[in-house]
N, C-alpha and C positions, 0 to 999 in steps of 0.2 A: 693433375699437376703434382709433382713430387714435393714433399715437405722436407726432404733431406737437406741438411745444411750444405752450403757450398763455400763457406768462408770460415776463417779462423774465429775463435772466441773474441768477444768484444774487448777483453782486457789483454789479449795477446799483443805483445810488443812488436810482433813481426807481420802485422796486417798490411803494412805499406810496402812498396817495392824496396829492395835493398838499396841503401845509399852507399855505393861502392867507394866513393871518396872517403867517407867516414870510416868504413871498414878497413880500407887500405892504410889509413892513418894509424889504426890499431895493430895491423899485421901487414907490414910492407911487402912481404913475400907474396901476398895474395895478388898483387898487381899484375904479375906475369901471366895470370890465368884469366884475367878479365878482358872481355871483348864486346863489341857491338854486333848483335846478330842481325839476321835478314829483316827482322821486324823493327830494327832500330832500337832495340832494347839492350841496355848494358847488363851483362850476365857473365856466368862462367859455364864451362862445359862440365855438366854434372856427372859425366861418365869418367872423368879423370879423378882418381882417388885423392891425390894430393890437393887438388883444387877444392874438393869438398871438405877435406880436413882443415885446410886453412880458412875456409869460409866459416866453419863451425868455431874455430879458434877466435876469429874476429868477432863473430856474433856474441860469443860468451864473454869476450873482453869488453866489448862496447856496451852491451845491454845488462850484463850481470856482474861486471867488474871481477871476472875470473882471470887471473894472470897465468900465462904460460900453459894453457890447457893443451894436452897432447895425449894420444893413444898409440899403441903399437899398430903397425899396418895390418896385423892379423886380426884385429878386433873390429867389431861393428861400429860404423861411423853414423850416428843417428841424425835424422833431420831435426834441427832445433825447434822450428816453429810447431811441428806436430807434437813434439815432446812437451813443449810449453802448454799446448792446448789441454793435454791430459791433466796437468797440474791445475789449470784454471777451472776445469770442470769439477775436480775434486773440491776445490775451494767453494764452488757453488753448492755442492752437496753438503758440506759442513755448514754453510751459511743458512741452510734451511732451518736449523735449530736456533739460530741466533739473530736472524734477520740481517746479518751483515757477515762478511767473511772474517772468520777468526784469525788473528795474526799473533805472532810472537812464539817464543820458545816453548810455551806450555802445550802447543799443538805438536803432537809427535806422530811422525809418519814412518812407514816401513816400506822400503823399495825392495821387492823380491827380484833378484837377478839384476843387480845394479850395474854389472859389467865393468869394463875398464874405463868407460867414459864418464861415469858419475853424474850424468846429465840431470836426471830427475831430482836428486838431492840438491844439486847446485841451483837449479831453477826454483825449486820449492823454497829453499832458504832465502835466496836473494829476492824473491817475489813477495813472500809472506812472513819471513822470519821463523819459519817452522824448524823444529829439530828433527833430523832425519837419521834413520838407520838403514844402511844399504847392505844387502846380503848377496852372496854368490857362492856357487860350488867351486869356482875356479880361483885358486890362490893367485895365479898369474894376473887375472883380471883385477883382483882386489889389490895386488901390489901396484898395478898401474893407477888405480883409483887413489891409492894412498899417495902416490907421487904428486897427483893434482892437489891433494890437501896439503902436502908439504910445501908446495909453491904458494899456497894461500893460507897462512897460519891463522888468519882471523876466522876461517871456516871450521877449523878443527873442533872447537867446543860444540858446534851445531851439527856436525855430521860424523856418525860413527860407522865403522865397517865391521861386518861379522861374517866369518866363514861358515857356510853350511857344509858340514863334513859328510853328510849322508844324502846322496842324491834321491833317495826314496822319500825324503821329507822336505817340506816347504817351510812350515812354521815351527815345527819341533826342533829343538836345539837353538832356536833363535829367540822366541818369546819366552822370557823368564817368568817364573811364578810371581804373581802380583803386578807384573808390568802391563801397562795399558797403552794402546795406540789409537789415535783418532781415525786413522785409515791405514790400509795397506794398498800398494799399487804394484802392477806387474805388466811387463811387456813379454808375453810368454814365447817360447820357441814355437815357430809357426809351422815348420815342416815336420814330416814323419820319418824322413831319412836323409842321409847325406846327398843321395842322388836327386831327390826332390829339391833340396836346397840349392844344389848346383844348377838345376834347370831353371829355378826361379831367378837365380842370379843372372844367368845368360839372357833370360827374357827381359829382365829389367834393363840390362845394358843395351840390348837391341832397341828397346823402346826409347832410350835416351839419345842414342847417337846413330840409330839406323844401321849399326854394324852387323856383320855376320860372324863376329868373333865368337868362337865356341868356348872360350875360356873366361870365366867370370872375373870381372874387375874388382879390385879390393875396396872401393868405396862401399860395396855391398859385401865386404869381407865379414868375417865373424868366426868365432870359435864354434865348435860343435854345440856347446851348451847354449849358445846364443841363438842358433838358427834351427836346430832340430832336436827332437827327442822321440822316443818310441811312442807311436800313437799320435804324434803331432799335437797341435793346439788343443784339440778336444780332450785327449787323454790327460794332458797337463792340467788344464783348467778343472776337469772333473776331479782330479786328485786334490787340487787346491780347495775346491768347494767342500769335499768330504773331510779334509783335514781341518778346515776352518771351524767345523762344528766343535772340535776339541778346544778351540780358543774363542768360543762364542761370546764370552763375557769380557774378553780382553782387547777386542778390536771393535770399534764402533761401526765403521764401514769397510768391508772387504771390497776391493775393486780389481778388475783385470781387463786389459784390452782384448778384444775379440776381432780378429781379422776376417774370418770367414762367417758371413751372415748365416749360412746354413747350420752352423754349430749352435746358434742361439736357442733354437727350439729344444735340442737335447739338453743343453746346459740349464735351461729354465726348468725342465723336468727334474733334473737332479736337485735344483734348489727347492722345488716344491716337496720333493721326497724327504729332504732333511728338515723341512718345516721352518724355513727362515721366516722372520717376521715381515720382511719387505725386501723386494728386489726390483731394480729398474735397469733399463738399457738406455744409455746416453749416446746419441749420435755425435760423431765428430767428423770434420771434413777439412782437407787441405787440398784445394784445387779439385782434381778429379778423384782423388783418393778418399774413400769413405771408410771409416773404421768406427768401432763402437766400444764403449766402456760398459762392462757388466758390473753392477754394484749390488751388494746384498748386506743385510744386517740381521742380527738376532736380538737386537735391543729394541724394546717397545718405545714408541715415540715419546711417551711421558718421561722416560729415563735417559733420553739422549743428551740432555744438557749437563747432567751431573758428572763431574770428575773426568770429563773427556777433553775439554778444550780450554 
């Protein structure tokens, strides 16, 4: 019998079915996309990009008090429940040292590849009061993220954006001398080429609506930097692990999503090679989709309470 999780984290606000009346009251435009399906379930067509974007806007408005959230059609539109799960599992990781989830502005997090949507910093701050820094190599994505902050001035003191000018680096140019973070998080580019990303897009669209459409729809849109990089997920995370060694005393827990289970063995070998103090793999699930968080630290257990949280 499988021990893999099949549901969202216990603190996830999205464990129950969507209350579309509530969500439509937040974003009235969503109403035109809501219907009752063959199973008598109220839902939306998740293969329609605008429907997904408006659902996200409503979820962020209702649950996280984020006003006027929006992203360009060319950028990745993330599933909010799954993104929230990652945040809650990081909270559990930090709670291990304190027997309770640490909250407040003294907990500093780093989101590598924040994208135009700003979702991880938004959920992290609204859920736990953490202070977040979001980085990206795309200036256009950062400009879109800044527009969300401009619409929500109360978030500006808690969320900072930084441009990574060199795509060869992940933490360098971002983490300053003497700066400390309780954690870093990342949803890395999954594919190893634009062609692979397009095929994945088409496959997802087919799964959602049974269509034979050969053109990927934009709710799975995304800039090149969001969807693919040379060598794919394995190369990107390997680079991240190796570079984390240079910042071993400045980040308590490095974390990263891993989509392909087959990559875990190789990544574990890299972690052992650079002699991390501890690493673990946390399973996450949203319906049929299983993903994992790879976490590692260079800080011995006895030192994890000091000056971090």
